[in-house]
C-alpha positions as CSV (number, residue, x, y, z in Angstrom):
1,P,183.0,138.2,117.1
2,R,183.3,134.7,115.8
3,A,180.2,132.4,116.0
4,T,180.8,129.4,118.3
5,A,179.1,126.0,118.3
6,R,177.3,127.0,121.5
7,G,175.7,129.8,119.5
8,R,175.0,127.9,116.3
9,I,173.2,124.9,117.9
10,P,170.4,127.0,119.4
11,A,170.1,129.0,116.2
12,F,169.9,125.9,114.1
13,A,167.3,124.4,116.5
14,V,165.1,127.5,116.2
15,A,165.4,127.6,112.4
16,A,164.5,123.9,112.2
17,F,161.6,124.3,114.6
18,G,160.4,127.3,112.5
19,L,160.4,125.3,109.3
20,C,158.4,122.4,110.7
21,P,155.0,123.6,109.3
22,Y,156.4,124.1,105.9
23,L,158.0,120.6,105.9
24,G,154.7,119.1,106.9
25,I,156.1,117.8,110.2
26,R,153.8,119.6,112.6
27,T,151.6,122.7,112.8
28,Y,151.3,123.0,116.6
29,P,153.3,124.2,118.4
30,A,155.1,126.2,115.7
31,L,156.5,129.7,115.3
32,A,154.1,130.3,112.4
33,M,151.0,129.7,114.5
34,F,150.9,133.4,115.5
35,S,151.6,134.8,112.1
36,N,148.2,134.0,110.5
37,L,150.0,131.8,107.8
38,R,148.1,128.8,106.6
39,T,150.1,125.9,105.4
40,E,147.7,123.0,105.8
41,G,144.8,121.6,103.6
42,G,146.7,122.0,100.4
43,R,146.2,125.8,100.4
44,S,149.0,128.1,101.6
45,N,148.6,131.9,102.0
46,H,152.3,132.4,102.2
47,R,153.7,134.8,99.6
48,F,156.8,132.8,98.7
49,I,156.3,129.3,100.0
50,G,153.4,127.5,98.3
51,D,151.7,124.3,99.3
52,D,154.1,122.3,97.2
53,F,156.7,122.7,99.9
54,D,154.9,120.1,102.1
55,L,157.5,117.3,101.6
56,T,155.6,114.6,103.5
57,G,152.1,115.4,102.3
58,W,150.8,115.1,105.9
59,Q,149.2,118.6,105.9
60,R,147.1,117.9,102.8
61,D,145.4,115.0,104.6
62,Y,142.9,117.0,106.8
63,I,139.6,116.2,108.4
64,T,136.6,118.5,108.9
65,V,134.9,118.0,112.3
66,H,131.2,118.9,112.0
67,A,130.1,117.6,115.5
68,T,131.6,115.7,118.3
69,D,131.1,114.8,122.0
70,I,134.8,114.0,122.5
71,P,136.2,116.6,124.9
72,A,139.7,116.5,123.3
73,L,138.1,117.4,119.9
74,R,135.6,119.9,121.3
75,L,138.4,121.9,122.8
76,L,140.8,121.5,119.8
77,Q,139.5,125.0,118.8
78,V,138.8,127.5,121.5
79,D,137.4,131.0,120.8
80,L,138.7,133.5,123.3
81,A,136.6,136.4,122.0
82,P,133.8,135.8,124.6
83,L,136.4,136.3,127.3
84,F,137.4,139.8,126.0
85,T,136.7,142.8,128.1
86,P,133.8,145.0,127.0
87,A,136.3,147.7,126.0
88,T,138.2,145.2,123.8
89,K,134.9,144.1,122.2
90,Q,133.9,147.7,121.6
91,A,137.4,148.6,120.0
92,L,137.1,145.5,117.7
93,A,133.6,146.5,116.6
94,A,134.7,150.1,116.0
95,I,137.3,149.0,113.4
96,G,135.0,146.4,111.9
97,S,137.0,143.4,113.0
98,E,135.4,140.0,113.5
99,G,134.8,139.1,117.1
100,E,136.5,135.8,117.0
101,F,140.0,134.8,118.3
102,W,140.5,131.1,117.8
103,L,143.4,129.1,119.2
104,T,144.4,125.5,119.8
105,P,145.5,124.9,123.3
106,P,147.7,122.0,124.2
107,L,145.8,118.8,125.1
108,K,144.5,119.0,128.7
109,A,145.7,122.6,129.0
110,W,142.3,124.2,128.8
111,P,140.6,123.5,132.2
112,Y,137.6,125.8,131.5
113,P,134.3,125.0,129.9
114,P,133.7,125.8,126.2
115,T,133.4,129.5,125.5
116,R,130.7,129.2,122.8
117,D,128.7,126.6,121.0
118,F,130.7,124.2,118.8
119,K,131.6,125.4,115.4
120,P,132.9,123.0,112.7
121,Y,136.6,123.2,111.9
122,S,139.2,121.5,109.8
123,V,142.4,120.0,111.2
124,P,145.3,118.0,109.7
125,F,144.7,114.3,110.3
126,L,148.0,113.9,112.0
127,E,147.1,116.6,114.5
128,L,143.7,115.0,115.1
129,R,145.4,111.7,115.7
130,R,147.6,113.2,118.3
131,R,144.5,114.3,120.3
132,L,142.9,110.9,120.4
133,P,144.0,108.0,122.6
134,P,145.3,104.9,120.7
């Protein structure tokens, strides 16, 4: 079967979207966010693509948030582990896994109270800027 333009356009769009973190364009949402690959902060854990692939340099400019009372920043990192069932917590403890499962929900998409006390985190400046009003 011959590839058509209708098939190439979505394939190109998915490929471009998947390369966004490596080009320094955005880290969320991204296909790599579930792969445990780190591309920001000047330190990549990718086997083939190093941190030099960040063409714009935006991912090297990151901020560490030590404390905040701004809800958009408090909920930038949410730990889902306290919401695990007892059986899940027991299974994780049995294999020696850490009981943390951090994610970054979209702005205003987490309607629940914080799941644990605030823990300092680092985030690219551009991502932090997207969370704050102008």
